[in-house]
NUNU-665987 format. One record per residue (C-alpha): residue in three letters; x, y, z. Coordinates in nm, 2 decimals. Layout:
<sites>
("ala"; (X; Y; Z))
...
</sites>
This chain:
<sites>
("unk"; (13.95; 10.91; 6.41))
("unk"; (14.01; 11.28; 6.46))
("unk"; (13.68; 11.32; 6.63))
("unk"; (13.73; 11.01; 6.85))
("unk"; (14.08; 11.13; 6.96))
("unk"; (13.93; 11.48; 7.05))
("unk"; (13.66; 11.31; 7.25))
("unk"; (13.92; 11.11; 7.45))
("unk"; (14.13; 11.41; 7.50))
("unk"; (13.83; 11.61; 7.64))
("unk"; (13.74; 11.33; 7.87))
("unk"; (14.10; 11.32; 8.00))
("unk"; (14.10; 11.69; 8.06))
("unk"; (13.77; 11.67; 8.25))
("unk"; (13.91; 11.39; 8.47))
("unk"; (14.22; 11.61; 8.55))
("unk"; (13.98; 11.90; 8.64))
("unk"; (13.78; 11.67; 8.86))
("unk"; (14.07; 11.55; 9.06))
("unk"; (14.19; 11.91; 9.09))
("unk"; (13.85; 12.01; 9.23))
("unk"; (13.86; 11.72; 9.48))
("unk"; (14.21; 11.81; 9.58))
("unk"; (14.10; 12.16; 9.66))
("unk"; (13.82; 12.04; 9.89))
("unk"; (14.05; 11.78; 10.06))
("unk"; (14.27; 12.07; 10.15))
("unk"; (13.99; 12.21; 10.36))
("unk"; (14.02; 11.92; 10.60))
("unk"; (14.40; 11.89; 10.61))
("unk"; (14.56; 11.94; 10.95))
("unk"; (14.23; 12.05; 11.11))
("unk"; (14.06; 11.95; 11.43))
("unk"; (13.69; 11.95; 11.38))
("unk"; (13.36; 11.78; 11.47))
("unk"; (13.04; 11.77; 11.26))
("unk"; (12.71; 11.59; 11.24))
("unk"; (12.61; 11.37; 10.95))
("unk"; (12.27; 11.29; 10.82))
("unk"; (12.19; 11.02; 10.56))
("unk"; (11.87; 11.01; 10.37))
("unk"; (11.75; 10.74; 10.13))
("unk"; (11.50; 10.77; 9.84))
("unk"; (11.41; 10.57; 9.53))
("unk"; (11.54; 10.73; 9.21))
("unk"; (11.18; 10.76; 9.07))
("unk"; (11.06; 10.95; 9.37))
("unk"; (11.36; 11.15; 9.49))
("unk"; (11.16; 11.37; 9.73))
("unk"; (11.00; 11.08; 9.91))
("unk"; (11.24; 10.99; 10.19))
("unk"; (11.21; 10.62; 10.27))
("unk"; (11.47; 10.61; 10.55))
("unk"; (11.72; 10.82; 10.73))
("unk"; (12.00; 10.78; 10.98))
("unk"; (12.21; 11.03; 11.18))
("unk"; (12.57; 11.02; 11.30))
("unk"; (12.86; 11.23; 11.39))
("unk"; (13.24; 11.25; 11.36))
("unk"; (13.53; 11.40; 11.55))
("unk"; (13.88; 11.45; 11.41))
("unk"; (14.15; 11.54; 11.65))
("unk"; (14.53; 11.50; 11.69))
("unk"; (14.46; 11.25; 11.96))
("unk"; (14.24; 11.03; 11.74))
("unk"; (13.91; 11.01; 11.54))
("unk"; (13.56; 10.90; 11.64))
("unk"; (13.28; 10.81; 11.40))
("unk"; (12.93; 10.71; 11.50))
("unk"; (12.65; 10.61; 11.27))
("unk"; (12.34; 10.42; 11.38))
("unk"; (12.46; 10.13; 11.60))
("unk"; (12.83; 10.15; 11.49))
("unk"; (13.10; 10.34; 11.67))
("unk"; (13.46; 10.35; 11.53))
("unk"; (13.74; 10.50; 11.74))
("unk"; (14.10; 10.52; 11.61))
("unk"; (14.43; 10.65; 11.73))
("unk"; (14.79; 10.60; 11.64))
("unk"; (14.79; 10.26; 11.80))
("unk"; (14.45; 10.09; 11.75))
("unk"; (14.13; 10.09; 11.55))
("unk"; (13.83; 9.99; 11.77))
("unk"; (13.49; 9.92; 11.60))
("unk"; (13.19; 9.86; 11.82))
("unk"; (12.86; 9.72; 11.71))
("unk"; (12.63; 9.82; 11.99))
("unk"; (12.33; 9.61; 11.89))
("unk"; (12.54; 9.29; 11.88))
("unk"; (12.77; 9.39; 12.17))
("unk"; (13.08; 9.31; 11.96))
("unk"; (13.41; 9.50; 11.98))
("unk"; (13.65; 9.45; 11.68))
("unk"; (14.01; 9.54; 11.75))
("unk"; (14.30; 9.58; 11.51))
("unk"; (14.63; 9.76; 11.51))
("unk"; (14.63; 10.10; 11.36))
("unk"; (14.72; 10.12; 10.99))
("unk"; (14.83; 10.42; 10.79))
("unk"; (14.54; 10.65; 10.73))
("unk"; (14.49; 10.95; 10.51))
("unk"; (14.35; 11.27; 10.68))
("unk"; (13.97; 11.26; 10.71))
("unk"; (13.84; 11.26; 10.36))
("unk"; (13.47; 11.31; 10.26))
("unk"; (13.57; 11.21; 9.91))
("unk"; (13.70; 10.86; 10.00))
("unk"; (13.38; 10.70; 9.86))
("unk"; (13.38; 10.93; 9.56))
("unk"; (13.73; 10.82; 9.46))
("unk"; (13.62; 10.45; 9.51))
("unk"; (13.32; 10.52; 9.27))
("unk"; (13.55; 10.68; 9.01))
("unk"; (13.79; 10.38; 9.02))
("unk"; (13.50; 10.14; 8.95))
("unk"; (13.36; 10.31; 8.64))
("unk"; (13.45; 10.56; 8.37))
("unk"; (13.32; 10.91; 8.40))
("unk"; (13.09; 11.02; 8.12))
("unk"; (13.06; 11.38; 8.21))
("unk"; (13.18; 11.63; 8.48))
("unk"; (13.08; 11.98; 8.54))
("unk"; (13.06; 12.25; 8.80))
("unk"; (12.79; 12.50; 8.90))
("unk"; (12.81; 12.81; 9.11))
("unk"; (12.53; 12.81; 9.37))
("unk"; (12.45; 13.06; 9.65))
("unk"; (12.75; 13.06; 9.89))
("unk"; (12.93; 12.78; 9.71))
("unk"; (12.99; 12.54; 9.43))
("unk"; (12.84; 12.22; 9.31))
("unk"; (13.03; 11.94; 9.14))
("unk"; (12.83; 11.70; 8.91))
("unk"; (12.95; 11.37; 8.77))
("unk"; (12.78; 11.10; 8.57))
("unk"; (12.90; 10.75; 8.50))
("unk"; (12.84; 10.47; 8.25))
("unk"; (12.55; 10.22; 8.28))
("unk"; (12.79; 9.95; 8.39))
("unk"; (12.92; 10.15; 8.68))
("unk"; (12.78; 10.09; 9.03))
("unk"; (12.70; 10.46; 9.06))
("unk"; (12.50; 10.66; 8.80))
("unk"; (12.56; 11.01; 8.94))
("unk"; (12.74; 11.20; 9.21))
("unk"; (12.66; 11.55; 9.32))
("unk"; (12.87; 11.74; 9.58))
("unk"; (12.81; 12.08; 9.72))
("unk"; (13.07; 12.30; 9.91))
("unk"; (13.05; 12.62; 10.09))
("unk"; (13.35; 12.80; 9.95))
("unk"; (13.33; 13.10; 10.18))
("unk"; (13.35; 12.88; 10.49))
("unk"; (13.57; 12.61; 10.33))
("unk"; (13.33; 12.33; 10.42))
("unk"; (13.16; 12.04; 10.25))
("unk"; (12.78; 12.07; 10.27))
("unk"; (12.65; 11.75; 10.10))
("unk"; (12.73; 11.45; 9.88))
("unk"; (12.45; 11.29; 9.69))
("unk"; (12.48; 10.95; 9.52))
("unk"; (12.25; 10.78; 9.27))
("unk"; (12.36; 10.41; 9.31))
("unk"; (12.23; 10.06; 9.24))
("unk"; (12.01; 9.96; 9.52))
("unk"; (12.22; 9.66; 9.62))
("unk"; (12.51; 9.89; 9.70))
("unk"; (12.33; 10.05; 9.99))
("unk"; (12.44; 9.77; 10.22))
("unk"; (12.80; 9.80; 10.08))
("unk"; (12.92; 10.10; 10.28))
("unk"; (12.68; 10.39; 10.21))
("unk"; (12.48; 10.34; 10.53))
("unk"; (12.23; 10.08; 10.66))
("unk"; (11.86; 10.06; 10.58))
("unk"; (11.59; 9.96; 10.81))
("unk"; (11.43; 9.62; 10.72))
("unk"; (11.10; 9.79; 10.63))
("unk"; (11.25; 10.04; 10.39))
("unk"; (11.48; 9.79; 10.20))
("unk"; (11.19; 9.65; 10.00))
("unk"; (11.06; 9.99; 9.88))
("unk"; (11.34; 10.06; 9.63))
("unk"; (11.37; 10.01; 9.26))
("unk"; (11.69; 9.94; 9.07))
("unk"; (11.85; 10.27; 9.17))
("unk"; (11.85; 10.46; 9.51))
("unk"; (11.95; 10.81; 9.60))
("unk"; (12.17; 10.83; 9.90))
("unk"; (12.23; 11.18; 10.03))
("unk"; (12.49; 11.27; 10.30))
("unk"; (12.46; 11.61; 10.47))
("unk"; (12.75; 11.75; 10.68))
("unk"; (12.61; 11.99; 10.94))
("unk"; (12.69; 12.16; 11.27))
("unk"; (13.06; 12.21; 11.21))
("unk"; (13.24; 12.29; 11.54))
("unk"; (13.56; 12.25; 11.73))
("unk"; (13.59; 11.91; 11.91))
("unk"; (13.54; 11.92; 12.29))
("unk"; (13.58; 11.68; 12.58))
("unk"; (13.84; 11.46; 12.74))
("unk"; (14.09; 11.30; 12.50))
("unk"; (14.04; 10.98; 12.70))
("unk"; (13.75; 10.90; 12.46))
("unk"; (14.02; 10.82; 12.20))
("unk"; (14.24; 10.61; 12.43))
("unk"; (14.22; 10.24; 12.40))
("unk"; (14.24; 10.20; 12.78))
("unk"; (13.89; 10.34; 12.79))
("unk"; (13.77; 10.03; 12.60))
("unk"; (14.00; 9.74; 12.68))
("unk"; (14.31; 9.63; 12.86))
("unk"; (14.57; 9.35; 12.84))
("unk"; (14.60; 9.09; 13.11))
("unk"; (14.89; 8.87; 13.02))
("unk"; (14.82; 8.75; 12.67))
("unk"; (14.45; 8.81; 12.70))
("unk"; (14.25; 9.12; 12.60))
("unk"; (13.96; 9.21; 12.83))
("unk"; (13.70; 9.49; 12.81))
("unk"; (13.68; 9.76; 13.07))
("unk"; (13.38; 9.76; 13.31))
("unk"; (13.20; 10.02; 13.09))
("unk"; (13.19; 9.75; 12.81))
("unk"; (13.17; 9.44; 13.02))
("unk"; (12.88; 9.31; 12.81))
("unk"; (13.08; 9.32; 12.48))
("unk"; (13.27; 9.03; 12.32))
("unk"; (13.62; 9.12; 12.18))
("unk"; (13.70; 9.00; 11.83))
("unk"; (14.06; 9.03; 11.71))
("unk"; (14.04; 9.17; 11.36))
("unk"; (14.42; 9.15; 11.31))
("unk"; (14.68; 8.89; 11.41))
("unk"; (14.94; 9.14; 11.56))
("unk"; (14.74; 9.21; 11.88))
</sites>
């Protein structure tokens, strides 16, 4: 009983340390305007160096709004609306803005933690930064998470997940049809954050008037998106 209690206590302490580490990195993004490129790579757990698929994207975070692009999806948000466009399908999903936390590269990490108990947590000092390592139980959707930060620059460099293959279509990116059949039970999804810079360009790219307008009770796309169909994703439009 004593040993069991000590083990539980150690796990609790590690969890507290984990969230303290995450909180420190979240602070790197608080109240900042920035832009960066994202690169996703996919590999089977048994062959981690054999990249089966990859996709590139980018993100901008400004006081006027946020813009996220990955493959055929573009998401633009401001204090009034969230606009999600599926370029291949020519669909524009619209909803009213909802309370959002500042840009958070650990949003998915927290979701993983909430779905499964952490078995171990550790940190490593690497050249120019720190690496956080977490492992989860067999029943968890994610087996392992590794994150690397550049402490000197105050930036996230990469997040690497070892997840059940069926999760790949559940928010960690989108595989090409040819690559989807090449995975075993677990896949390694790596996200690299690169090319950090200050956002540039006209703030009109965050304004809903660049995408749609209201004519009476009807919402219509602007000429630039005339081939898109609007889908109301919330009832208060």
